[in-house]
C-alpha atoms as an extended CHARMM CRD file, in Angstrom:
* protein
*
        51  EXT
         1         1  MET       CA             75.8510000000       42.7020000000      109.9540000000  PROA      1               0.0000000000
         2         2  MET       CA             73.8230000000       43.0480000000      113.1320000000  PROA      2               0.0000000000
         3         3  ILE       CA             70.7140000000       41.7780000000      111.3550000000  PROA      3               0.0000000000
         4         4  LEU       CA             72.5910000000       38.6690000000      110.2590000000  PROA      4               0.0000000000
         5         5  GLN       CA             73.8060000000       37.9960000000      113.7930000000  PROA      5               0.0000000000
         6         6  SER       CA             70.3470000000       38.3850000000      115.2800000000  PROA      6               0.0000000000
         7         7  LEU       CA             68.8880000000       36.1510000000      112.5810000000  PROA      7               0.0000000000
         8         8  ARG       CA             71.4700000000       33.5010000000      113.3580000000  PROA      8               0.0000000000
         9         9  LYS       CA             70.6790000000       33.7850000000      117.0560000000  PROA      9               0.0000000000
        10        10  VAL       CA             66.9730000000       33.3270000000      116.4100000000  PROA      10              0.0000000000
        11        11  TRP       CA             67.7300000000       30.3760000000      114.1280000000  PROA      11              0.0000000000
        12        12  ASP       CA             69.8860000000       28.7210000000      116.8060000000  PROA      12              0.0000000000
        13        13  LEU       CA             67.1680000000       29.2740000000      119.3870000000  PROA      13              0.0000000000
        14        14  SER       CA             64.4660000000       27.7890000000      117.1760000000  PROA      14              0.0000000000
        15        15  LEU       CA             66.6620000000       24.7830000000      116.3940000000  PROA      15              0.0000000000
        16        16  PHE       CA             67.3710000000       24.2920000000      120.0980000000  PROA      16              0.0000000000
        17        17  SER       CA             63.6970000000       24.5340000000      121.0260000000  PROA      17              0.0000000000
        18        18  TYR       CA             62.8230000000       22.1210000000      118.2160000000  PROA      18              0.0000000000
        19        19  PHE       CA             65.2900000000       19.5660000000      119.5620000000  PROA      19              0.0000000000
        20        20  MET       CA             64.0320000000       20.0540000000      123.1130000000  PROA      20              0.0000000000
        21        21  ILE       CA             60.4240000000       19.5460000000      122.0260000000  PROA      21              0.0000000000
        22        22  ASN       CA             61.4520000000       16.4050000000      120.1420000000  PROA      22              0.0000000000
        23        23  ILE       CA             63.2480000000       15.0120000000      123.1890000000  PROA      23              0.0000000000
        24        24  VAL       CA             60.3140000000       15.7720000000      125.4840000000  PROA      24              0.0000000000
        25        25  LEU       CA             57.8640000000       14.1820000000      123.0500000000  PROA      25              0.0000000000
        26        26  ASN       CA             60.0190000000       11.0770000000      122.7470000000  PROA      26              0.0000000000
        27        27  MET       CA             60.2350000000       10.7920000000      126.5270000000  PROA      27              0.0000000000
        28        28  CYS       CA             56.4620000000       11.1290000000      126.8130000000  PROA      28              0.0000000000
        29        29  VAL       CA             55.9110000000        8.4170000000      124.2080000000  PROA      29              0.0000000000
        30        30  VAL       CA             58.3760000000        6.0750000000      125.9050000000  PROA      30              0.0000000000
        31        31  PHE       CA             56.7910000000        6.7360000000      129.2970000000  PROA      31              0.0000000000
        32        32  TYR       CA             53.3090000000        6.1030000000      127.9120000000  PROA      32              0.0000000000
        33        33  LEU       CA             54.3550000000        2.8650000000      126.2160000000  PROA      33              0.0000000000
        34        34  THR       CA             56.0860000000        1.6530000000      129.3640000000  PROA      34              0.0000000000
        35        35  LEU       CA             53.0230000000        2.4520000000      131.4420000000  PROA      35              0.0000000000
        36        36  VAL       CA             50.7200000000        0.6170000000      129.0380000000  PROA      36              0.0000000000
        37        37  LEU       CA             53.0380000000       -2.3920000000      128.9730000000  PROA      37              0.0000000000
        38        38  TRP       CA             53.3130000000       -2.4100000000      132.7840000000  PROA      38              0.0000000000
        39        39  ILE       CA             49.5400000000       -2.1780000000      133.2170000000  PROA      39              0.0000000000
        40        40  SER       CA             48.8730000000       -4.8970000000      130.6450000000  PROA      40              0.0000000000
        41        41  ILE       CA             51.4190000000       -7.1990000000      132.3010000000  PROA      41              0.0000000000
        42        42  HSD       CA             49.9930000000       -6.5980000000      135.7660000000  PROA      42              0.0000000000
        43        43  THR       CA             46.3640000000       -6.9780000000      134.7580000000  PROA      43              0.0000000000
        44        44  LEU       CA             46.8510000000      -10.2760000000      132.9510000000  PROA      44              0.0000000000
        45        45  PRO       CA             45.7270000000      -13.0820000000      135.2710000000  PROA      45              0.0000000000
        46        46  CYS       CA             48.0430000000      -15.6960000000      133.7800000000  PROA      46              0.0000000000
        47        47  SER       CA             51.2290000000      -13.7160000000      134.4330000000  PROA      47              0.0000000000
        48        48  SER       CA             50.5410000000      -13.2310000000      138.1610000000  PROA      48              0.0000000000
        49        49  PRO       CA             50.5180000000      -16.6740000000      139.7910000000  PROA      49              0.0000000000
        50        50  ARG       CA             52.0020000000      -15.4680000000      143.0860000000  PROA      50              0.0000000000
        51        51  LYS       CA             49.0890000000      -14.3570000000      145.2560000000  PROA      51              0.0000000000
């Protein structure tokens, strides 16, 4: 019975860490895409007429 409980605990922990890693990766991808979009918008000469 104790082995089952510890196995379940390890399973929950691995699932939790998997979800956390997924969330962090998604945030990194979104941040990277936003940065690239921001840089591309700000480096285009036609989209910055106010100087």
